[in-house]
ROROTI-614764 format. One record per residue: residue in one letter; x, z, y of N, C-alpha, C, O in turn. Coordinates in Angstrom, 3 decimals. Layout:
<rs>
<r aa="A" n_east="X" n_up="Z" n_north="Y" ca_east="X" ca_up="Z" ca_north="Y" c_east="X" c_up="Z" c_north="Y" o_east="X" o_up="Z" o_north="Y"/>
...
</rs>
This chain:
<rs>
<r aa="M" n_east="0.846" n_up="0.000" n_north="-1.174" ca_east="0.000" ca_up="0.000" ca_north="0.000" c_east="0.898" c_up="0.000" c_north="1.246" o_east="1.829" o_up="0.800" o_north="1.335"/>
<r aa="T" n_east="0.631" n_up="-0.865" n_north="2.176" ca_east="1.401" ca_up="-0.967" ca_north="3.402" c_east="0.800" c_up="-0.049" c_north="4.465" o_east="-0.409" o_up="-0.072" o_north="4.691"/>
<r aa="P" n_east="1.646" n_up="0.766" n_north="5.123" ca_east="1.099" ca_up="1.644" ca_north="6.166" c_east="0.616" c_up="0.841" c_north="7.367" o_east="1.159" o_up="-0.218" o_north="7.681"/>
<r aa="D" n_east="-0.415" n_up="1.362" n_north="8.035" ca_east="-0.959" ca_up="0.699" ca_north="9.215" c_east="-0.128" c_up="0.976" c_north="10.461" o_east="-0.241" o_up="0.267" o_north="11.461"/>
<r aa="V" n_east="0.696" n_up="1.996" n_north="10.396" ca_east="1.476" ca_up="2.420" ca_north="11.555" c_east="2.949" c_up="2.215" c_north="11.262" o_east="3.428" o_up="2.587" o_north="10.191"/>
<r aa="T" n_east="3.664" n_up="1.633" n_north="12.195" ca_east="5.105" ca_up="1.516" ca_north="12.031" c_east="5.766" c_up="2.704" c_north="12.694" o_east="5.363" o_up="3.127" o_north="13.778"/>
<r aa="E" n_east="6.762" n_up="3.231" n_north="12.053" ca_east="7.473" ca_up="4.387" ca_north="12.578" c_east="8.537" c_up="3.924" c_north="13.568" o_east="9.171" o_up="2.892" o_north="13.349"/>
<r aa="P" n_east="8.742" n_up="4.672" n_north="14.656" ca_east="9.773" ca_up="4.293" ca_north="15.615" c_east="11.156" c_up="4.470" c_north="15.005" o_east="11.354" o_up="5.297" o_north="14.114"/>
<r aa="T" n_east="12.087" n_up="3.704" n_north="15.483" ca_east="13.473" ca_up="3.831" ca_north="15.047" c_east="14.303" c_up="4.303" c_north="16.228" o_east="13.808" o_up="4.375" o_north="17.353"/>
<r aa="D" n_east="15.554" n_up="4.621" n_north="15.974" ca_east="16.438" ca_up="5.034" ca_north="17.058" c_east="16.572" c_up="3.932" c_north="18.098" o_east="16.780" o_up="4.215" o_north="19.278"/>
<r aa="A" n_east="16.456" n_up="2.683" n_north="17.675" ca_east="16.545" ca_up="1.563" ca_north="18.614" c_east="15.353" c_up="1.539" c_north="19.567" o_east="15.451" o_up="1.010" o_north="20.674"/>
<r aa="D" n_east="14.220" n_up="2.113" n_north="19.135" ca_east="13.023" ca_up="2.159" ca_north="19.976" c_east="13.081" c_up="3.284" c_north="21.004" o_east="12.330" o_up="3.274" o_north="21.979"/>
<r aa="T" n_east="13.972" n_up="4.255" n_north="20.790" ca_east="14.059" ca_up="5.412" ca_north="21.669" c_east="15.458" c_up="5.483" c_north="22.262" o_east="16.375" o_up="5.989" o_north="21.615"/>
<r aa="P" n_east="15.637" n_up="4.988" n_north="23.478" ca_east="16.969" ca_up="5.024" ca_north="24.074" c_east="17.453" c_up="6.456" c_north="24.259" o_east="16.662" o_up="7.356" o_north="24.544"/>
<r aa="A" n_east="18.754" n_up="6.660" n_north="24.094" ca_east="19.332" ca_up="7.999" ca_north="24.222" c_east="19.173" c_up="8.552" c_north="25.624" o_east="19.132" o_up="9.769" o_north="25.805"/>
<r aa="D" n_east="19.081" n_up="7.681" n_north="26.623" ca_east="18.973" ca_up="8.153" ca_north="28.002" c_east="17.525" c_up="8.267" c_north="28.489" o_east="17.285" o_up="8.441" o_north="29.684"/>
<r aa="A" n_east="16.559" n_up="8.168" n_north="27.566" ca_east="15.151" ca_up="8.308" ca_north="27.958" c_east="14.894" c_up="9.748" c_north="28.379" o_east="15.352" o_up="10.669" o_north="27.703"/>
<r aa="P" n_east="14.172" n_up="9.971" n_north="29.479" ca_east="13.874" ca_up="11.336" ca_north="29.911" c_east="13.054" c_up="12.079" c_north="28.865" o_east="12.221" o_up="11.484" o_north="28.182"/>
<r aa="A" n_east="13.290" n_up="13.374" n_north="28.744" ca_east="12.551" ca_up="14.187" ca_north="27.775" c_east="11.066" c_up="14.153" c_north="28.091" o_east="10.661" o_up="14.312" o_north="29.243"/>
<r aa="G" n_east="10.262" n_up="13.946" n_north="27.064" ca_east="8.817" ca_up="13.964" ca_north="27.238" c_east="8.228" c_up="12.666" c_north="27.729" o_east="7.008" o_up="12.555" o_north="27.844"/>
<r aa="I" n_east="9.056" n_up="11.676" n_north="28.024" ca_east="8.567" ca_up="10.389" ca_north="28.501" c_east="8.752" c_up="9.372" c_north="27.386" o_east="9.876" o_up="9.166" o_north="26.929"/>
<r aa="P" n_east="7.676" n_up="8.730" n_north="26.936" ca_east="7.812" ca_up="7.756" ca_north="25.868" c_east="8.648" c_up="6.571" c_north="26.304" o_east="8.646" o_up="6.202" o_north="27.479"/>
<r aa="P" n_east="9.374" n_up="5.962" n_north="25.348" ca_east="10.178" ca_up="4.795" ca_north="25.680" c_east="9.301" c_up="3.581" c_north="25.942" o_east="8.100" o_up="3.603" o_north="25.671"/>
<r aa="G" n_east="9.892" n_up="2.546" n_north="26.457" ca_east="9.155" ca_up="1.304" ca_north="26.669" c_east="9.061" c_up="0.964" c_north="28.126" o_east="9.974" o_up="0.353" o_north="28.680"/>
<r aa="D" n_east="7.975" n_up="1.346" n_north="28.764" ca_east="7.735" ca_up="0.994" ca_north="30.158" c_east="8.608" c_up="1.848" c_north="31.068" o_east="8.425" o_up="3.063" o_north="31.149"/>
<r aa="G" n_east="9.557" n_up="1.213" n_north="31.753" ca_east="10.459" ca_up="1.932" ca_north="32.632" c_east="9.767" c_up="2.559" c_north="33.821" o_east="10.310" o_up="3.479" o_north="34.432"/>
<r aa="D" n_east="8.581" n_up="2.086" n_north="34.164" ca_east="7.846" ca_up="2.625" ca_north="35.302" c_east="6.860" c_up="3.725" c_north="34.895" o_east="6.080" o_up="4.192" o_north="35.724"/>
<r aa="F" n_east="6.893" n_up="4.137" n_north="33.632" ca_east="5.931" ca_up="5.130" ca_north="33.152" c_east="6.039" c_up="6.437" c_north="33.928" o_east="5.025" o_up="6.990" o_north="34.352"/>
<r aa="A" n_east="7.262" n_up="6.937" n_north="34.117" ca_east="7.451" ca_up="8.216" ca_north="34.810" c_east="6.940" c_up="8.136" c_north="36.242" o_east="6.304" o_up="9.071" o_north="36.727"/>
<r aa="A" n_east="7.215" n_up="7.028" n_north="36.920" ca_east="6.752" ca_up="6.867" ca_north="38.304" c_east="5.227" c_up="6.771" c_north="38.362" o_east="4.601" o_up="7.354" o_north="39.248"/>
<r aa="A" n_east="4.636" n_up="6.045" n_north="37.431" ca_east="3.174" ca_up="5.904" ca_north="37.405" c_east="2.517" c_up="7.247" c_north="37.074" o_east="1.480" o_up="7.588" o_north="37.644"/>
<r aa="R" n_east="3.122" n_up="8.017" n_north="36.146" ca_east="2.605" ca_up="9.332" ca_north="35.786" c_east="2.632" c_up="10.254" c_north="36.999" o_east="1.646" o_up="10.924" o_north="37.304"/>
<r aa="R" n_east="3.777" n_up="10.281" n_north="37.690" ca_east="3.926" ca_up="11.136" ca_north="38.875" c_east="2.897" c_up="10.774" c_north="39.935" o_east="2.242" o_up="11.650" o_north="40.500"/>
<r aa="E" n_east="2.756" n_up="9.476" n_north="40.203" ca_east="1.806" ca_up="9.024" ca_north="41.223" c_east="0.379" c_up="9.439" c_north="40.858" o_east="-0.375" o_up="9.898" o_north="41.716"/>
<r aa="Q" n_east="0.015" n_up="9.276" n_north="39.592" ca_east="-1.343" ca_up="9.625" ca_north="39.168" c_east="-1.586" c_up="11.124" c_north="39.300" o_east="-2.653" o_up="11.539" o_north="39.752"/>
<r aa="L" n_east="-0.607" n_up="11.940" n_north="38.912" ca_east="-0.790" ca_up="13.388" ca_north="38.963" c_east="-0.812" c_up="13.929" c_north="40.382" o_east="-1.343" o_up="15.014" o_north="40.616"/>
<r aa="L" n_east="-0.247" n_up="13.199" n_north="41.331" ca_east="-0.229" ca_up="13.657" ca_north="42.721" c_east="-1.410" c_up="13.138" c_north="43.540" o_east="-1.507" o_up="13.450" o_north="44.727"/>
<r aa="T" n_east="-2.309" n_up="12.356" n_north="42.942" ca_east="-3.449" ca_up="11.808" ca_north="43.684" c_east="-4.594" c_up="12.799" c_north="43.839" o_east="-5.456" o_up="12.614" o_north="44.699"/>
<r aa="A" n_east="-4.618" n_up="13.837" n_north="43.028" ca_east="-5.703" ca_up="14.820" ca_north="43.117" c_east="-5.611" c_up="15.598" c_north="44.432" o_east="-4.513" o_up="15.873" o_north="44.914"/>
<r aa="P" n_east="-6.754" n_up="15.950" n_north="45.009" ca_east="-6.719" ca_up="16.754" ca_north="46.233" c_east="-5.990" c_up="18.075" c_north="46.003" o_east="-6.264" o_up="18.775" o_north="45.028"/>
<r aa="G" n_east="-5.078" n_up="18.414" n_north="46.885" ca_east="-4.341" ca_up="19.665" ca_north="46.778" c_east="-3.185" c_up="19.641" c_north="45.793" o_east="-2.550" o_up="20.673" o_north="45.574"/>
<r aa="A" n_east="-2.893" n_up="18.486" n_north="45.190" ca_east="-1.800" ca_up="18.396" ca_north="44.220" c_east="-0.461" c_up="18.535" c_north="44.931" o_east="-0.312" o_up="18.131" o_north="46.084"/>
<r aa="D" n_east="0.525" n_up="19.119" n_north="44.220" ca_east="1.876" ca_up="19.194" ca_north="44.769" c_east="2.880" c_up="18.792" c_north="43.690" o_east="2.483" o_up="18.406" o_north="42.590"/>
<r aa="E" n_east="4.159" n_up="18.877" n_north="43.991" ca_east="5.193" ca_up="18.410" ca_north="43.065" c_east="5.167" c_up="19.150" c_north="41.728" o_east="5.541" o_up="18.579" o_north="40.703"/>
<r aa="R" n_east="4.734" n_up="20.406" n_north="41.723" ca_east="4.673" ca_up="21.143" ca_north="40.465" c_east="3.702" c_up="20.501" c_north="39.484" o_east="3.889" o_up="20.603" o_north="38.272"/>
<r aa="D" n_east="2.670" n_up="19.842" n_north="39.993" ca_east="1.706" ca_up="19.184" ca_north="39.116" c_east="2.335" c_up="18.016" c_north="38.360" o_east="1.910" o_up="17.692" o_north="37.251"/>
<r aa="A" n_east="3.338" n_up="17.389" n_north="38.952" ca_east="3.955" ca_up="16.217" ca_north="38.343" c_east="5.220" c_up="16.554" c_north="37.557" o_east="5.828" o_up="15.660" o_north="36.968"/>
<r aa="A" n_east="5.622" n_up="17.803" n_north="37.536" ca_east="6.845" ca_up="18.205" ca_north="36.836" c_east="6.671" c_up="18.063" c_north="35.323" o_east="5.573" o_up="18.262" o_north="34.804"/>
<r aa="P" n_east="7.753" n_up="17.720" n_north="34.614" ca_east="7.671" ca_up="17.638" ca_north="33.150" c_east="7.272" c_up="18.984" c_north="32.558" o_east="7.682" o_up="20.033" o_north="33.054"/>
<r aa="R" n_east="6.473" n_up="18.951" n_north="31.496" ca_east="5.980" ca_up="20.184" ca_north="30.876" c_east="6.402" c_up="20.334" c_north="29.432" o_east="6.273" o_up="21.413" o_north="28.855"/>
<r aa="I" n_east="6.911" n_up="19.250" n_north="28.834" ca_east="7.303" ca_up="19.303" ca_north="27.431" c_east="8.679" c_up="18.693" c_north="27.243" o_east="9.141" o_up="17.898" o_north="28.062"/>
<r aa="D" n_east="9.327" n_up="19.079" n_north="26.148" ca_east="10.557" ca_up="18.451" ca_north="25.677" c_east="10.268" c_up="17.907" c_north="24.291" o_east="9.646" o_up="18.580" o_north="23.469"/>
<r aa="V" n_east="10.718" n_up="16.693" n_north="24.035" ca_east="10.529" ca_up="16.069" ca_north="22.728" c_east="11.905" c_up="15.850" c_north="22.127" o_east="12.780" o_up="15.270" o_north="22.770"/>
<r aa="S" n_east="12.103" n_up="16.310" n_north="20.899" ca_east="13.379" ca_up="16.104" ca_north="20.215" c_east="13.102" c_up="15.623" c_north="18.798" o_east="12.044" o_up="15.896" o_north="18.230"/>
<r aa="E" n_east="14.070" n_up="14.903" n_north="18.234" ca_east="13.930" ca_up="14.423" ca_north="16.863" c_east="14.685" c_up="15.388" c_north="15.970" o_east="15.904" o_up="15.517" o_north="16.086"/>
<r aa="V" n_east="13.975" n_up="16.069" n_north="15.078" ca_east="14.581" ca_up="17.080" ca_north="14.227" c_east="14.978" c_up="16.531" c_north="12.862" o_east="15.800" o_up="17.126" o_north="12.164"/>
<r aa="A" n_east="14.406" n_up="15.418" n_north="12.489" ca_east="14.726" ca_up="14.723" ca_north="11.242" c_east="14.294" c_up="13.274" c_north="11.438" o_east="13.535" o_up="12.983" o_north="12.362"/>
<r aa="P" n_east="14.753" n_up="12.378" n_north="10.605" ca_east="14.316" ca_up="10.985" ca_north="10.764" c_east="12.787" c_up="10.893" c_north="10.788" o_east="12.109" o_up="11.381" o_north="9.884"/>
<r aa="N" n_east="12.265" n_up="10.263" n_north="11.832" ca_east="10.824" ca_up="10.052" ca_north="12.009" c_east="10.031" c_up="11.348" c_north="12.137" o_east="8.828" o_up="11.362" o_north="11.877"/>
<r aa="T" n_east="10.685" n_up="12.429" n_north="12.532" ca_east="10.007" ca_up="13.710" ca_north="12.733" c_east="10.339" c_up="14.210" c_north="14.130" o_east="11.500" o_up="14.479" o_north="14.439"/>
<r aa="K" n_east="9.331" n_up="14.333" n_north="14.964" ca_east="9.523" ca_up="14.770" ca_north="16.349" c_east="9.054" c_up="16.210" c_north="16.505" o_east="8.072" o_up="16.626" o_north="15.891"/>
<r aa="R" n_east="9.764" n_up="16.959" n_north="17.331" ca_east="9.363" ca_up="18.318" ca_north="17.687" c_east="9.003" c_up="18.305" c_north="19.166" o_east="9.766" o_up="17.801" o_north="19.990"/>
<r aa="I" n_east="7.838" n_up="18.860" n_north="19.502" ca_east="7.369" ca_up="18.922" ca_north="20.882" c_east="7.300" c_up="20.387" c_north="21.282" o_east="6.578" o_up="21.176" o_north="20.674"/>
<r aa="D" n_east="8.062" n_up="20.742" n_north="22.315" ca_east="8.095" ca_up="22.122" ca_north="22.802" c_east="7.643" c_up="22.158" c_north="24.248" o_east="7.983" o_up="21.273" o_north="25.033"/>
<r aa="V" n_east="6.875" n_up="23.184" n_north="24.601" ca_east="6.516" ca_up="23.414" ca_north="25.997" c_east="7.768" c_up="23.962" c_north="26.676" o_east="8.382" o_up="24.913" o_north="26.191"/>
<r aa="R" n_east="8.138" n_up="23.357" n_north="27.797" ca_east="9.334" ca_up="23.774" ca_north="28.517" c_east="9.158" c_up="25.187" c_north="29.056" o_east="8.067" o_up="25.564" o_north="29.482"/>
<r aa="G" n_east="10.225" n_up="25.958" n_north="29.037" ca_east="10.193" ca_up="27.316" ca_north="29.563" c_east="9.974" c_up="27.361" c_north="31.052" o_east="9.437" o_up="28.338" o_north="31.575"/>
<r aa="D" n_east="10.392" n_up="26.294" n_north="31.758" ca_east="10.255" ca_up="26.260" ca_north="33.210" c_east="9.000" c_up="25.506" c_north="33.675" o_east="8.856" o_up="25.202" o_north="34.859"/>
<r aa="A" n_east="8.107" n_up="25.211" n_north="32.744" ca_east="6.878" ca_up="24.481" ca_north="33.107" c_east="6.008" c_up="25.352" c_north="34.004" o_east="5.722" o_up="26.504" o_north="33.680"/>
<r aa="A" n_east="5.590" n_up="24.786" n_north="35.139" ca_east="4.753" ca_up="25.540" ca_north="36.079" c_east="3.373" c_up="25.830" c_north="35.478" o_east="2.769" o_up="26.865" o_north="35.760"/>
<r aa="F" n_east="2.891" n_up="24.921" n_north="34.663" ca_east="1.582" ca_up="25.078" ca_north="34.025" c_east="1.783" c_up="24.971" c_north="32.541" o_east="2.438" o_up="24.042" o_north="32.068"/>
<r aa="R" n_east="1.230" n_up="25.905" n_north="31.793" ca_east="1.400" ca_up="25.941" ca_north="30.340" c_east="0.033" c_up="25.864" c_north="29.673" o_east="-0.959" o_up="26.306" o_north="30.254"/>
<r aa="P" n_east="-0.039" n_up="25.311" n_north="28.462" ca_east="-1.317" ca_up="25.254" ca_north="27.758" c_east="-1.912" c_up="26.654" c_north="27.598" o_east="-1.209" o_up="27.607" o_north="27.259"/>
<r aa="G" n_east="-3.181" n_up="26.756" n_north="27.841" ca_east="-3.877" ca_up="28.019" ca_north="27.676" c_east="-3.792" c_up="28.962" c_north="28.868" o_east="-4.335" o_up="30.066" o_north="28.826"/>
<r aa="S" n_east="-3.111" n_up="28.532" n_north="29.935" ca_east="-3.004" ca_up="29.439" ca_north="31.087" c_east="-3.896" c_up="28.987" c_north="32.223" o_east="-3.933" o_up="29.631" o_north="33.272"/>
</rs>
């Protein structure tokens, strides 16, 4: 049986990609920041990165909430 989903490879994830930002569209971080700052009363803390993504084994990603995140899940 052939899987419907292809797994990313190291070639798909550049080593210099910012943590928490998916590879591919180089303008993703800028578009994300712009969108998060459009809300009334939004400030730079709203657009700050909140997660770190690391590869702990081949095709296995670990997602951690950053310790310095201004907003955390459940708060």
